[in-house]
Backbone of each chain as ProteinMPNN parsed JSONL, in Angstrom:
{"seq_chain_A": "XXXXXXXXXXXXXXXXXXXXXXXXXXXXXXXXXXXXXXXXXXXXXXXXXXXXXXXXXXXXXXXXXXXXXXXXXXXXXXXXXXXXXXXXXXXXXXXXXXXXXXXXXXXXXXXX", "coords_chain_A": {"N_chain_A": [[-12.318, -54.54, -77.67], [-11.432, -57.016, -79.754], [-8.66, -59.042, -79.197], [-5.632, -60.636, -79.739], [-2.677, -61.444, -78.003], [0.512, -62.055, -77.98], [3.816, -62.715, -76.377], [5.757, -60.038, -76.983], [8.434, -59.435, -77.088], [11.559, -61.248, -78.077], [12.176, -64.358, -77.118], [14.907, -65.778, -75.604], [16.795, -68.639, -75.109], [18.671, -71.233, -73.249], [20.009, -73.921, -74.792], [18.649, -77.304, -74.238], [16.981, -76.232, -72.308], [13.539, -75.63, -70.967], [11.29, -74.152, -73.171], [8.804, -71.334, -72.865], [6.038, -70.115, -74.105], [3.517, -67.786, -74.562], [0.091, -67.06, -74.923], [-2.553, -64.721, -74.978], [-5.672, -64.08, -75.048], [-8.561, -61.709, -75.626], [-12.086, -60.831, -75.399], [-12.907, -62.981, -77.071], [-14.222, -66.115, -77.664], [-13.114, -68.922, -78.098], [-13.373, -71.571, -79.996], [-11.458, -73.383, -80.766], [-8.121, -73.402, -80.688], [-4.717, -72.81, -82.138], [-1.468, -73.772, -82.859], [1.554, -72.71, -84.563], [4.404, -72.833, -86.544], [6.813, -70.62, -87.713], [9.144, -70.412, -89.885], [11.955, -68.159, -91.488], [11.169, -66.616, -94.294], [9.245, -68.318, -94.92], [6.177, -70.229, -95.171], [3.719, -70.267, -92.274], [3.67, -73.182, -90.331], [1.694, -75.96, -89.317], [1.459, -76.806, -85.628], [0.24, -77.84, -83.245], [-3.328, -78.539, -82.268], [-5.767, -77.494, -79.81], [-8.888, -77.948, -78.372], [-11.846, -76.311, -76.741], [-12.59, -77.71, -74.585], [-10.553, -79.043, -73.846], [-7.824, -79.568, -71.581], [-5.095, -79.825, -71.905], [-2.513, -80.707, -74.373], [-0.342, -82.904, -75.894], [2.696, -83.604, -77.974], [5.271, -85.069, -78.853], [7.853, -83.336, -77.79], [6.407, -81.087, -77.521], [3.973, -79.184, -75.764], [0.934, -77.886, -75.079], [-1.323, -75.88, -73.435], [-4.73, -75.055, -72.226], [-6.564, -72.69, -71.258], [-9.555, -71.429, -70.344], [-10.884, -69.937, -68.842], [-8.819, -68.267, -67.797], [-8.427, -67.244, -70.345], [-6.304, -67.894, -71.878], [-3.473, -69.523, -73.374], [-0.819, -71.767, -73.004], [2.499, -72.575, -74.626], [4.804, -75.066, -74.568], [7.967, -76.067, -75.151], [10.02, -78.589, -74.481], [13.502, -79.826, -73.572], [14.898, -78.121, -75.245], [16.174, -77.303, -78.406], [18.489, -75.886, -80.957], [17.768, -75.82, -83.143], [14.871, -75.591, -82.985], [14.575, -72.747, -82.965], [12.742, -70.083, -84.082], [9.729, -68.347, -85.069], [6.898, -68.454, -83.401], [3.099, -68.979, -83.684], [0.347, -68.153, -82.395], [-3.296, -69.034, -83.087], [-6.55, -68.351, -83.169], [-10.029, -69.946, -83.671], [-12.97, -69.384, -83.886], [-15.356, -70.723, -84.365], [-15.894, -74.196, -85.61], [-14.958, -74.205, -89.069], [-15.009, -71.466, -89.258], [-13.256, -68.454, -89.736], [-9.65, -68.456, -89.104], [-7.804, -66.649, -87.042], [-5.024, -64.834, -86.154], [-2.476, -64.524, -83.929], [0.42, -61.948, -83.251], [2.604, -63.343, -82.965], [5.815, -64.566, -81.457], [9.28, -64.656, -81.394], [11.642, -67.237, -80.829], [14.731, -67.983, -79.628], [17.002, -70.474, -79.49], [19.797, -71.249, -77.886], [23.219, -72.727, -78.359]], "CA_chain_A": [[-12.164, -55.019, -78.966], [-10.885, -58.381, -79.908], [-7.259, -59.159, -79.148], [-4.532, -61.819, -79.437], [-1.593, -61.04, -77.557], [1.611, -62.966, -77.696], [5.061, -61.927, -76.077], [6.346, -59.13, -78.143], [9.776, -59.468, -76.833], [11.941, -62.496, -78.387], [12.595, -65.224, -75.892], [16.184, -66.399, -75.65], [16.987, -69.619, -73.768], [19.718, -71.958, -73.385], [19.827, -75.416, -75.228], [18.287, -77.911, -73.166], [15.808, -75.948, -71.179], [12.247, -75.635, -71.484], [10.606, -72.583, -73.566], [7.233, -71.482, -72.508], [5.582, -69.018, -74.843], [2.35, -67.261, -73.913], [-1.099, -66.469, -75.797], [-3.619, -64.429, -74.408], [-6.883, -63.174, -75.856], [-9.471, -61.017, -74.864], [-13.402, -60.646, -76.103], [-13.203, -64.233, -77.907], [-14.849, -67.126, -76.937], [-12.79, -69.587, -79.309], [-13.692, -73.329, -79.935], [-10.193, -74.06, -81.099], [-6.764, -72.622, -80.689], [-3.829, -73.74, -82.715], [0.023, -73.114, -82.545], [2.071, -72.774, -85.7], [5.824, -72.305, -86.307], [7.098, -69.903, -89.006], [10.728, -70.085, -90.287], [11.993, -66.963, -92.064], [10.668, -66.804, -95.834], [8.329, -69.742, -95.205], [4.79, -70.019, -94.492], [3.649, -70.835, -91.05], [3.227, -74.646, -90.39], [0.87, -76.371, -88.15], [2.076, -77.944, -84.821], [-0.649, -78.318, -82.199], [-4.767, -77.86, -81.981], [-6.513, -77.942, -78.719], [-10.19, -77.629, -78.331], [-11.981, -75.614, -75.733], [-12.824, -78.654, -73.336], [-9.493, -79.847, -73.37], [-6.814, -78.638, -70.702], [-3.668, -80.075, -72.257], [-2.323, -81.747, -75.501], [0.879, -83.132, -76.127], [3.058, -84.205, -79.232], [6.464, -85.317, -78.768], [8.467, -82.406, -77.037], [5.669, -80.064, -77.28], [2.679, -79.402, -74.913], [-0.092, -76.927, -75.035], [-2.454, -75.704, -72.582], [-5.592, -73.942, -72.777], [-7.316, -72.239, -69.846], [-10.759, -70.746, -70.901], [-11.039, -68.895, -67.614], [-7.882, -67.147, -67.73], [-8.369, -66.811, -71.531], [-4.735, -68.049, -72.112], [-2.843, -70.594, -73.56], [0.95, -71.702, -73.031], [3.078, -73.586, -75.395], [6.055, -75.604, -74.318], [8.758, -76.953, -75.793], [10.907, -79.29, -73.596], [14.876, -80.178, -74.148], [15.043, -77.266, -76.323], [17.308, -77.442, -79.568], [18.854, -74.572, -81.589], [16.706, -76.112, -84.291], [13.576, -75.013, -82.541], [14.453, -71.12, -83.076], [11.754, -69.912, -85.226], [8.568, -67.598, -84.729], [5.593, -69.38, -82.988], [2.122, -68.059, -83.681], [-1.185, -68.823, -81.801], [-4.446, -68.814, -83.857], [-7.996, -68.874, -82.624], [-10.943, -70.453, -84.331], [-14.333, -69.268, -83.053], [-16.249, -72.014, -84.603], [-15.475, -74.911, -86.85], [-15.31, -73.687, -90.368], [-15.079, -69.947, -89.334], [-11.962, -68.101, -89.931], [-8.703, -68.467, -88.324], [-7.47, -65.105, -86.635], [-3.598, -65.16, -85.606], [-1.48, -63.415, -82.95], [1.733, -61.523, -83.892], [3.901, -64.341, -83.124], [6.926, -64.684, -80.457], [10.39, -65.082, -81.731], [12.135, -68.282, -79.827], [16.045, -68.372, -80.09], [17.701, -71.098, -78.718], [21.541, -71.0, -77.825], [23.885, -73.757, -77.84]], "C_chain_A": [[-11.625, -56.416, -78.886], [-9.342, -58.384, -80.05], [-6.685, -60.524, -78.868], [-3.342, -61.326, -79.171], [-0.409, -62.127, -77.36], [2.864, -62.038, -77.246], [5.727, -61.285, -77.109], [7.893, -59.194, -78.13], [10.453, -60.754, -77.287], [12.37, -63.14, -76.995], [13.89, -66.062, -76.228], [16.749, -67.427, -74.595], [18.137, -70.459, -74.25], [19.227, -73.333, -73.849], [19.383, -76.096, -74.038], [17.061, -77.851, -72.202], [14.352, -75.638, -71.913], [11.743, -73.889, -71.793], [9.155, -72.79, -73.375], [6.873, -69.966, -73.284], [3.876, -68.834, -74.362], [1.435, -66.724, -75.027], [-2.343, -65.988, -75.026], [-4.608, -63.535, -75.293], [-7.939, -62.618, -75.1], [-10.723, -60.796, -75.731], [-13.353, -61.848, -77.42], [-13.506, -65.163, -77.069], [-14.412, -68.441, -78.013], [-12.9, -70.979, -78.903], [-12.491, -74.022, -80.158], [-8.931, -72.903, -80.949], [-5.647, -73.53, -81.211], [-2.484, -72.948, -82.657], [0.322, -73.473, -83.998], [3.435, -72.404, -85.682], [6.193, -71.786, -87.746], [8.585, -69.746, -88.945], [10.819, -68.899, -91.426], [11.884, -67.249, -93.554], [10.016, -67.687, -96.083], [6.772, -69.289, -94.484], [4.576, -70.641, -93.091], [3.212, -72.547, -91.122], [2.843, -75.104, -89.241], [1.526, -77.289, -87.109], [0.95, -78.546, -83.984], [-2.128, -77.714, -82.204], [-5.08, -78.419, -80.773], [-7.937, -77.228, -78.637], [-10.487, -76.97, -76.936], [-12.209, -76.374, -74.438], [-11.791, -79.384, -73.145], [-8.351, -78.84, -72.674], [-5.369, -78.762, -71.215], [-3.647, -80.94, -73.453], [-0.671, -81.792, -75.794], [1.446, -83.824, -77.351], [4.768, -84.115, -79.207], [7.151, -84.224, -77.481], [7.544, -81.357, -76.579], [4.455, -80.299, -76.572], [2.081, -78.021, -74.721], [-1.111, -77.024, -74.073], [-3.441, -74.679, -72.763], [-6.471, -73.669, -71.438], [-8.502, -71.167, -70.361], [-11.3, -69.577, -70.022], [-10.292, -67.679, -67.804], [-7.818, -66.668, -69.259], [-6.747, -66.693, -71.999], [-4.401, -69.39, -72.44], [-1.306, -70.704, -73.64], [1.282, -72.994, -73.755], [4.407, -73.748, -74.852], [6.708, -76.094, -74.749], [10.124, -77.431, -74.806], [12.225, -79.7, -74.268], [15.154, -79.23, -75.253], [16.226, -77.269, -77.225], [17.247, -76.158, -80.191], [17.908, -74.707, -82.843], [15.403, -75.665, -84.149], [13.53, -73.533, -82.644], [13.644, -71.051, -84.205], [10.892, -68.762, -84.54], [7.436, -68.749, -84.384], [4.511, -68.506, -83.065], [0.981, -68.765, -83.092], [-2.186, -68.33, -82.766], [-5.605, -69.418, -83.234], [-8.97, -69.0, -83.825], [-12.107, -70.375, -83.647], [-15.329, -70.345, -83.268], [-15.641, -72.967, -85.716], [-15.786, -74.344, -88.182], [-15.302, -72.264, -90.509], [-13.266, -69.738, -89.631], [-11.075, -68.212, -88.903], [-7.874, -67.042, -88.165], [-6.007, -65.405, -85.765], [-2.981, -63.903, -84.763], [-0.323, -62.761, -83.592], [2.775, -62.413, -83.844], [5.109, -63.935, -82.022], [8.016, -65.326, -81.194], [11.313, -66.018, -80.573], [13.495, -68.33, -80.383], [16.819, -69.213, -79.108], [19.104, -71.329, -78.821], [21.99, -72.176, -77.45], [24.968, -73.397, -76.849]], "O_chain_A": [[-11.402, -56.871, -77.764], [-8.813, -57.76, -80.97], [-7.088, -61.339, -78.038], [-2.807, -60.704, -80.089], [-0.551, -63.019, -76.523], [2.977, -60.871, -77.619], [6.231, -61.901, -78.047], [8.525, -59.001, -79.169], [9.813, -61.684, -76.795], [12.803, -62.533, -76.015], [13.855, -66.951, -77.079], [17.093, -67.116, -73.454], [18.535, -70.438, -75.415], [18.204, -73.842, -73.389], [19.635, -75.641, -72.922], [16.418, -78.713, -71.603], [14.147, -75.46, -73.114], [11.781, -72.881, -71.087], [8.459, -73.789, -73.561], [7.424, -68.903, -72.999], [3.202, -69.744, -73.879], [1.89, -66.042, -75.945], [-3.09, -66.805, -74.486], [-4.347, -62.57, -76.012], [-8.197, -63.044, -73.974], [-10.456, -60.548, -76.907], [-13.726, -61.575, -78.561], [-13.168, -65.151, -75.886], [-15.304, -68.935, -78.703], [-12.62, -71.467, -77.808], [-12.401, -75.195, -79.796], [-9.04, -71.692, -81.136], [-5.546, -74.714, -80.891], [-2.406, -71.737, -82.452], [-0.354, -74.282, -84.633], [3.756, -71.617, -84.791], [5.923, -72.412, -88.771], [9.166, -69.067, -88.099], [9.871, -68.71, -92.188], [12.566, -68.171, -94.001], [9.943, -68.105, -97.239], [6.419, -68.434, -93.671], [5.322, -71.572, -92.79], [2.456, -72.979, -91.992], [3.425, -74.817, -88.195], [2.067, -78.341, -87.449], [0.76, -79.76, -84.06], [-2.232, -76.489, -82.149], [-4.809, -79.593, -80.518], [-8.046, -76.018, -78.832], [-9.635, -76.999, -76.048], [-12.061, -75.827, -73.345], [-11.863, -80.347, -72.383], [-8.05, -77.707, -73.052], [-4.537, -77.888, -70.97], [-4.52, -81.786, -73.647], [0.052, -80.8, -75.884], [0.707, -84.677, -77.843], [5.373, -83.098, -79.548], [6.865, -84.437, -76.302], [7.711, -80.767, -75.512], [3.87, -81.379, -76.654], [2.744, -77.109, -74.228], [-1.726, -78.069, -73.863], [-3.194, -73.607, -73.317], [-6.95, -74.569, -70.749], [-8.141, -70.062, -70.765], [-11.946, -68.588, -70.372], [-10.701, -66.526, -67.934], [-7.135, -65.662, -69.455], [-6.152, -65.681, -72.367], [-4.949, -70.341, -71.883], [-0.619, -69.877, -74.24], [0.717, -74.084, -73.66], [5.131, -72.771, -74.659], [6.184, -77.167, -75.048], [11.046, -76.675, -74.5], [12.175, -79.931, -75.476], [15.704, -79.705, -76.246], [17.327, -77.231, -76.677], [16.283, -75.398, -80.092], [17.397, -73.743, -83.414], [14.776, -75.343, -85.158], [12.441, -73.008, -82.415], [13.768, -71.797, -85.176], [11.322, -68.259, -83.503], [7.218, -69.747, -85.072], [4.66, -67.358, -82.647], [0.753, -69.945, -83.358], [-1.98, -67.234, -83.286], [-5.724, -70.583, -82.856], [-8.819, -68.315, -84.837], [-12.349, -71.237, -82.803], [-16.041, -70.776, -82.361], [-14.958, -72.503, -86.629], [-16.951, -74.001, -88.381], [-15.525, -71.74, -91.601], [-12.369, -70.578, -89.703], [-11.521, -68.099, -87.762], [-7.384, -66.461, -89.134], [-5.999, -66.168, -84.8], [-3.045, -62.692, -84.969], [-0.135, -63.192, -84.729], [3.761, -62.315, -84.575], [5.198, -62.721, -81.835], [7.827, -66.457, -81.642], [11.637, -65.484, -79.513], [13.591, -68.684, -81.558], [17.236, -68.749, -78.047], [19.567, -71.616, -79.925], [21.507, -72.785, -76.496], [25.637, -74.283, -76.317]]}, "seq_chain_B": "XXXXXXXXXXXXXXXXXXXXXXXXXXXXXXXXXXXXXXXXXXXXXXXXXXXXXXXXXXXXXXXXXXXXXXXXXXXXXXXXXXXXXXXXXXXXXXXXXXXXXXXXXXXXXXXX", "coords_chain_B": {"N_chain_B": [[3.302, -85.503, -101.167], [1.939, -82.464, -103.25], [1.834, -79.55, -102.184], [0.559, -76.257, -101.003], [0.545, -74.044, -103.533], [2.058, -70.835, -104.475], [2.211, -68.048, -106.827], [3.605, -65.105, -108.225], [6.722, -66.082, -106.494], [8.057, -63.727, -105.926], [7.331, -60.116, -106.585], [7.951, -57.136, -107.9], [6.635, -53.996, -108.125], [5.668, -50.891, -109.79], [4.151, -48.062, -108.126], [0.855, -47.379, -108.399], [0.31, -49.35, -110.09], [-1.457, -52.473, -111.38], [-1.763, -55.762, -109.828], [-1.681, -59.315, -109.808], [-1.984, -61.975, -107.639], [-1.547, -65.315, -107.482], [-2.907, -68.552, -106.092], [-2.591, -71.91, -105.685], [-4.631, -74.444, -104.207], [-4.419, -77.13, -102.121], [-5.316, -80.06, -103.699], [-8.807, -80.836, -103.104], [-9.229, -79.462, -100.905], [-11.352, -77.52, -99.233], [-11.66, -74.839, -97.985], [-10.288, -71.865, -98.284], [-7.63, -69.324, -97.626], [-6.528, -66.054, -97.347], [-3.89, -64.047, -96.39], [-2.083, -61.377, -95.156], [1.163, -60.241, -94.512], [3.204, -57.977, -93.084], [6.444, -56.823, -92.873], [8.078, -58.277, -89.924], [5.742, -58.449, -88.774], [2.77, -59.837, -87.574], [0.372, -61.91, -89.183], [-2.112, -60.93, -91.039], [-5.632, -61.281, -91.432], [-7.263, -61.588, -94.49], [-9.151, -62.68, -96.554], [-11.669, -65.227, -96.985], [-12.531, -68.013, -98.262], [-15.119, -70.549, -98.407], [-15.952, -73.473, -99.653], [-18.916, -73.267, -101.208], [-19.859, -71.012, -100.132], [-20.667, -67.724, -99.51], [-17.887, -66.018, -99.792], [-15.762, -64.495, -96.823], [-14.962, -61.322, -96.539], [-14.226, -59.65, -94.992], [-11.771, -58.727, -94.15], [-10.41, -57.275, -95.945], [-8.519, -54.381, -96.822], [-9.296, -52.359, -98.296], [-10.833, -51.007, -101.181], [-9.455, -51.446, -103.28], [-8.709, -53.914, -103.064], [-9.323, -57.357, -103.934], [-10.462, -60.49, -104.569], [-10.737, -63.583, -105.798], [-12.339, -67.171, -106.384], [-12.53, -69.671, -108.223], [-14.861, -72.538, -107.773], [-13.527, -75.046, -105.91], [-10.815, -74.701, -106.608], [-8.188, -72.952, -108.129], [-7.176, -69.642, -106.655], [-7.229, -65.969, -107.211], [-5.646, -63.205, -105.969], [-6.092, -59.858, -106.468], [-4.743, -56.621, -106.458], [-5.243, -53.221, -107.136], [-4.164, -50.43, -108.385], [-1.694, -49.935, -106.904], [-0.254, -49.301, -103.805], [2.619, -48.127, -101.765], [2.303, -48.881, -99.188], [1.078, -51.257, -99.407], [3.254, -52.983, -99.644], [4.194, -56.188, -98.715], [4.317, -59.598, -97.505], [2.439, -61.977, -99.262], [0.317, -64.407, -98.175], [-1.311, -67.481, -98.661], [-3.483, -69.803, -97.856], [-4.582, -73.361, -97.342], [-7.323, -75.549, -96.371], [-9.069, -78.75, -95.387], [-11.997, -80.054, -94.052], [-11.414, -81.641, -91.693], [-8.664, -80.607, -91.273], [-5.72, -78.869, -90.352], [-4.758, -75.688, -91.16], [-2.767, -75.374, -94.39], [-0.065, -73.852, -95.385], [1.212, -71.789, -98.242], [4.175, -70.507, -99.64], [4.244, -68.047, -99.872], [3.953, -64.713, -101.691], [6.116, -62.328, -102.076], [5.748, -58.96, -101.99], [6.692, -56.024, -103.465], [6.354, -52.721, -103.557], [7.097, -49.855, -105.485]], "CA_chain_B": [[2.434, -84.656, -101.975], [1.857, -81.384, -103.538], [1.387, -78.493, -101.199], [-0.208, -74.811, -101.305], [1.515, -73.23, -104.288], [1.797, -69.432, -104.839], [3.016, -67.527, -107.793], [4.903, -65.6, -108.269], [7.48, -65.743, -105.384], [8.51, -62.284, -105.722], [6.771, -59.412, -107.484], [8.193, -55.911, -107.682], [5.9, -53.377, -109.193], [5.522, -49.584, -109.537], [3.044, -47.568, -107.398], [-0.207, -46.952, -109.387], [0.215, -50.632, -111.325], [-2.295, -53.448, -110.573], [-0.853, -56.737, -109.607], [-2.26, -60.175, -109.737], [-1.225, -62.88, -107.166], [-2.05, -66.533, -107.567], [-2.795, -69.614, -105.257], [-3.229, -73.317, -105.836], [-4.641, -74.859, -102.932], [-4.228, -78.599, -101.988], [-6.51, -80.789, -103.965], [-9.73, -81.311, -102.302], [-9.415, -78.473, -99.786], [-12.732, -76.635, -99.436], [-11.346, -73.624, -97.545], [-8.944, -71.037, -98.758], [-7.507, -68.111, -97.019], [-5.447, -64.968, -97.925], [-3.289, -63.2, -95.191], [-0.791, -60.521, -95.518], [2.124, -60.218, -93.333], [4.092, -56.926, -93.256], [7.666, -57.252, -92.216], [8.089, -58.299, -88.699], [4.276, -58.184, -87.999], [1.866, -60.876, -87.496], [-0.459, -62.495, -89.993], [-3.553, -60.017, -91.218], [-6.239, -61.708, -92.263], [-7.798, -60.745, -95.701], [-10.416, -62.834, -97.017], [-11.735, -66.609, -96.461], [-13.594, -68.826, -99.119], [-15.188, -71.697, -97.694], [-16.776, -74.167, -100.321], [-19.642, -72.532, -102.038], [-20.708, -70.112, -99.35], [-20.169, -66.398, -99.894], [-16.602, -65.337, -98.861], [-15.803, -63.67, -95.878], [-14.218, -60.387, -96.907], [-14.202, -58.602, -93.745], [-10.335, -58.333, -93.732], [-9.707, -56.672, -97.168], [-8.389, -53.148, -96.361], [-9.766, -51.385, -99.092], [-11.72, -51.723, -102.471], [-8.465, -51.872, -104.066], [-8.276, -55.5, -103.066], [-10.516, -58.216, -104.259], [-10.307, -62.105, -104.663], [-11.794, -64.707, -106.844], [-11.942, -68.238, -106.297], [-13.434, -70.619, -108.875], [-15.289, -73.584, -107.167], [-12.651, -75.468, -104.832], [-9.546, -74.611, -107.129], [-7.258, -71.803, -107.613], [-7.58, -68.365, -106.162], [-6.413, -64.892, -107.408], [-5.953, -61.834, -105.347], [-5.76, -58.715, -107.324], [-4.733, -55.257, -105.818], [-5.322, -52.283, -108.185], [-3.521, -49.037, -108.131], [-0.677, -50.505, -105.757], [0.431, -48.206, -102.963], [3.757, -48.453, -100.953], [1.98, -49.744, -97.777], [0.854, -52.673, -99.861], [4.353, -54.044, -99.733], [4.223, -57.078, -97.79], [4.452, -61.024, -98.036], [0.602, -62.379, -99.363], [0.416, -65.872, -97.913], [-2.301, -68.127, -99.103], [-3.535, -71.21, -96.799], [-6.029, -74.131, -97.59], [-7.57, -76.72, -95.462], [-10.195, -79.527, -95.646], [-13.091, -80.068, -92.744], [-10.739, -82.003, -90.304], [-7.322, -80.553, -91.225], [-5.524, -77.501, -90.102], [-4.225, -74.786, -92.504], [-1.404, -75.67, -95.174], [0.375, -72.533, -96.087], [2.069, -71.766, -99.276], [5.405, -69.665, -98.889], [3.924, -66.359, -99.796], [4.303, -63.845, -102.631], [6.682, -61.114, -101.462], [5.384, -57.827, -103.015], [7.43, -54.749, -103.27], [5.77, -51.423, -104.55], [8.366, -49.234, -105.684]], "C_chain_B": [[2.478, -83.384, -102.138], [1.451, -80.427, -102.304], [0.609, -77.424, -101.633], [0.859, -74.251, -102.188], [1.136, -71.783, -104.779], [2.662, -68.91, -105.786], [2.442, -66.161, -108.129], [5.51, -65.363, -106.738], [7.749, -64.36, -105.111], [7.611, -61.217, -106.644], [7.276, -57.845, -107.337], [7.317, -54.987, -108.854], [6.125, -51.718, -108.938], [4.283, -48.933, -108.9], [2.123, -47.284, -108.338], [-0.582, -48.376, -110.31], [-0.859, -51.774, -110.37], [-1.481, -54.709, -110.628], [-1.991, -57.986, -109.355], [-1.539, -61.242, -108.731], [-1.939, -64.131, -107.317], [-1.81, -67.423, -106.415], [-3.288, -70.884, -105.669], [-3.197, -73.808, -104.735], [-4.278, -76.454, -103.302], [-5.597, -79.021, -102.601], [-7.486, -81.214, -103.123], [-9.779, -80.372, -101.109], [-10.446, -77.547, -100.002], [-12.521, -75.098, -99.076], [-10.192, -73.118, -98.114], [-9.02, -69.651, -98.114], [-6.376, -67.292, -97.612], [-5.266, -64.202, -96.706], [-2.305, -62.579, -95.825], [-0.109, -60.397, -94.303], [3.283, -59.327, -93.699], [5.451, -57.327, -92.471], [7.646, -57.039, -90.616], [6.894, -58.262, -87.975], [3.653, -59.713, -88.014], [1.136, -61.138, -88.842], [-1.94, -61.471, -90.229], [-4.314, -60.584, -92.071], [-7.146, -60.935, -93.213], [-9.232, -61.164, -96.073], [-10.38, -64.432, -96.74], [-12.764, -67.028, -97.414], [-13.897, -70.265, -98.528], [-16.269, -72.487, -98.672], [-17.632, -73.162, -101.211], [-20.322, -71.491, -101.294], [-20.123, -68.748, -99.665], [-18.951, -66.117, -99.181], [-16.849, -64.62, -97.679], [-14.619, -62.49, -96.38], [-13.875, -59.589, -96.216], [-12.908, -58.092, -93.521], [-9.882, -57.578, -95.05], [-9.882, -55.297, -96.931], [-8.817, -52.061, -96.903], [-10.298, -51.822, -100.408], [-10.906, -51.75, -103.429], [-8.096, -53.16, -104.14], [-9.404, -56.17, -103.086], [-9.767, -59.32, -104.636], [-11.419, -62.833, -105.147], [-11.148, -66.014, -106.426], [-12.97, -69.118, -107.383], [-13.503, -72.227, -108.331], [-14.096, -73.746, -106.054], [-11.167, -75.44, -105.74], [-8.887, -73.152, -106.905], [-8.1, -70.378, -107.314], [-6.473, -67.265, -106.683], [-6.722, -63.663, -106.328], [-5.365, -60.605, -106.152], [-6.008, -57.365, -106.433], [-4.57, -54.389, -107.058], [-4.675, -51.187, -107.372], [-2.581, -49.13, -106.914], [-0.28, -49.274, -105.116], [1.735, -48.51, -102.343], [3.556, -49.298, -99.775], [1.333, -50.819, -98.178], [2.055, -53.572, -99.864], [4.289, -54.957, -98.704], [4.397, -58.609, -98.431], [2.82, -61.426, -97.824], [0.821, -63.844, -99.079], [-1.035, -66.523, -98.21], [-2.205, -69.403, -98.143], [-4.699, -71.913, -97.374], [-5.997, -75.107, -96.591], [-8.893, -77.401, -95.902], [-10.862, -79.464, -94.032], [-12.066, -80.424, -91.669], [-9.111, -81.764, -90.556], [-6.999, -79.082, -90.801], [-5.09, -76.902, -91.426], [-2.822, -75.323, -92.865], [-1.192, -74.248, -95.704], [1.137, -72.599, -97.342], [3.482, -70.589, -98.547], [5.324, -68.229, -99.213], [4.292, -65.949, -101.176], [4.59, -62.519, -101.912], [6.724, -59.896, -102.379], [6.0, -56.594, -102.66], [6.937, -53.699, -104.277], [6.845, -50.445, -104.282], [7.729, -47.755, -105.778]], "O_chain_B": [[3.067, -82.816, -101.218], [0.621, -80.854, -101.501], [-0.057, -77.594, -102.655], [1.969, -73.991, -101.722], [0.087, -71.557, -105.383], [3.851, -69.214, -105.703], [1.243, -65.938, -108.297], [4.954, -64.636, -105.916], [7.623, -63.932, -103.964], [7.146, -61.795, -107.626], [6.765, -57.34, -106.338], [7.308, -55.177, -110.07], [6.727, -51.342, -107.933], [3.237, -49.446, -109.298], [2.651, -46.835, -109.355], [-1.552, -48.455, -111.064], [-0.989, -51.868, -109.149], [-0.544, -54.759, -111.425], [-3.054, -57.727, -108.792], [-0.356, -61.413, -109.024], [-3.159, -63.978, -107.271], [-0.791, -67.285, -105.738], [-4.466, -70.94, -106.021], [-2.16, -73.824, -104.072], [-3.956, -76.897, -104.405], [-6.695, -78.586, -102.252], [-7.117, -82.037, -102.286], [-10.586, -80.726, -100.249], [-10.392, -76.792, -100.972], [-13.082, -74.211, -99.721], [-9.217, -73.811, -98.407], [-10.032, -68.955, -98.023], [-5.448, -67.779, -98.258], [-6.203, -63.753, -96.046], [-1.713, -63.004, -96.817], [-0.659, -60.433, -93.202], [4.193, -59.704, -94.438], [5.426, -58.108, -91.52], [7.315, -55.987, -90.07], [6.872, -58.082, -86.757], [4.269, -60.635, -88.549], [1.473, -60.326, -89.704], [-2.762, -61.468, -89.313], [-4.048, -60.587, -93.273], [-7.7, -59.88, -92.903], [-10.232, -60.448, -96.003], [-9.342, -64.965, -96.347], [-13.846, -66.442, -97.404], [-12.986, -71.033, -98.217], [-17.45, -72.174, -98.518], [-17.053, -72.307, -101.881], [-21.365, -71.044, -101.77], [-18.978, -68.746, -100.118], [-19.0, -65.979, -97.959], [-17.96, -64.146, -97.441], [-13.457, -62.851, -96.566], [-13.17, -58.677, -96.647], [-12.773, -57.111, -92.79], [-8.686, -57.29, -95.025], [-11.012, -54.825, -96.813], [-8.823, -50.962, -96.347], [-10.197, -53.01, -100.713], [-11.356, -52.045, -104.536], [-7.346, -53.612, -105.005], [-10.401, -55.82, -102.455], [-8.593, -59.227, -104.993], [-12.63, -62.723, -104.96], [-9.954, -66.166, -106.169], [-14.186, -69.107, -107.191], [-12.556, -73.011, -108.397], [-13.727, -72.778, -105.389], [-10.378, -76.329, -105.419], [-8.979, -72.42, -105.919], [-9.258, -70.1, -107.624], [-5.254, -67.44, -106.657], [-7.842, -63.297, -105.971], [-4.161, -60.522, -106.395], [-7.055, -57.056, -105.865], [-3.828, -54.769, -107.963], [-4.633, -51.04, -106.151], [-2.763, -48.368, -105.965], [0.011, -48.277, -105.778], [1.901, -49.707, -102.575], [4.317, -50.182, -99.382], [0.911, -51.509, -97.25], [1.93, -54.781, -100.058], [4.337, -54.428, -97.593], [4.578, -58.797, -99.634], [2.131, -61.313, -96.81], [1.567, -64.457, -99.842], [-1.967, -65.799, -97.859], [-1.158, -69.916, -97.746], [-5.667, -71.307, -97.833], [-4.981, -75.499, -96.018], [-9.707, -76.828, -96.625], [-10.317, -78.938, -93.062], [-11.838, -79.601, -90.782], [-8.314, -82.593, -90.117], [-7.85, -78.195, -90.876], [-5.068, -77.477, -92.514], [-1.941, -75.64, -92.065], [-2.031, -73.616, -96.346], [1.784, -73.638, -97.475], [3.633, -70.106, -97.425], [6.156, -67.379, -98.896], [4.919, -66.756, -101.863], [3.776, -61.792, -101.343], [7.509, -59.772, -103.32], [5.813, -56.134, -101.533], [7.061, -53.761, -105.5], [7.382, -50.228, -103.196], [8.458, -46.779, -105.959]]}, "name": "protein", "num_of_chains": 2, "seq": "XXXXXXXXXXXXXXXXXXXXXXXXXXXXXXXXXXXXXXXXXXXXXXXXXXXXXXXXXXXXXXXXXXXXXXXXXXXXXXXXXXXXXXXXXXXXXXXXXXXXXXXXXXXXXXXXXXXXXXXXXXXXXXXXXXXXXXXXXXXXXXXXXXXXXXXXXXXXXXXXXXXXXXXXXXXXXXXXXXXXXXXXXXXXXXXXXXXXXXXXXXXXXXXXXXXXXXXXXXXXXXXX"}
């Protein structure tokens, strides 16, 4: 069956360190993978999109990698700040214009 | 500019009653999604509208759930004969061809 798995345990890190979140998937061949941030009581907010033919994408302190052989994406936040504390969701799109399927999310807590 | 708007923001209903949830997407967005998010869980896909194509209803959990969308405008999600297990946050999102999903802040449904 198709699965998207993210770290079920919350990730607690110290301010200034790099946070690394994992998204693994099985029985999918996504054309696109996206990462979203969700704060309590709010809808998710888009962060980054990476295509199947891209290995890495960066935006300010954020970096996403996409390994279609390992069926894994890593999401990095460098120089983390307490304001980065949130739930981070990965989502797969099988082809452009198709529905977006989400993982359960990983809670990140950055302590000062 | 205006984002995705959902109403009501909170709804408390008695078991067995019908409820209707509304989503106003961003103007010009051809795609519209409904997701359900139970407390502490990820986003569960419900239904996806894309332009004039037949909607993808593959995520609707039972025939008590239905959704409509008129053209590229407002969508309503209807839950008939509500059950306590229907208690969750219902999130709506819209997108255009070259944009990621833009989410509303959801409707928190509580079935007593």
